[in-house]
C-alpha positions, -999 to 999 in steps of 0.1 A, spaced: -809 810 393 -818 773 389 -796 750 368 -825 743 345 -829 781 338 -791 784 333 -791 755 308 -820 771 289 -801 804 289 -770 787 274 -790 769 248 -806 802 237 -773 820 237 -756 794 214 -787 792 192 -786 829 187 -748 828 180 -755 801 154 -781 824 138 -809 799 142 -845 807 151 -864 786 177 -884 771 148 -852 760 130 -835 745 160 -867 728 171 -872 713 137 -836 700 136 -840 682 170 -876 671 165 -893 693 190 -921 718 188 -911 754 189 -932 758 221 -914 730 238 -880 744 229 -891 779 241 -901 762 274 -867 746 276 -849 779 270 -870 796 297 -861 767 321 -897 755 324 -892 721 309 -865 694 314 -845 680 286 -833 645 280 -796 638 275 -803 625 240 -820 658 231 -792 678 248 -766 659 226 -787 666 195 -789 703 203 -751 705 210 -745 688 176 -767 712 157 -752 742 174 -717 728 169 -708 731 206 -698 707 232 -724 696 257 -701 709 284 -705 744 269 -743 741 274 -739 730 310 -712 755 319 -729 776 346 -699 798 357 
């Protein structure tokens, strides 16, 4: 599995653990729900700025989101 897909999978996992919908997370980080869905599926890239914002909202470290083990 590509790293982009693994990143998306981790974002989705922590979003679900946080109890947030795609709409809610997308709104917090100023993305459309469709764009966030594409990130979670590994179809779109994400900037470091947006990755930090997502980590902050989900209350996790960025390293948690990029842990592919």
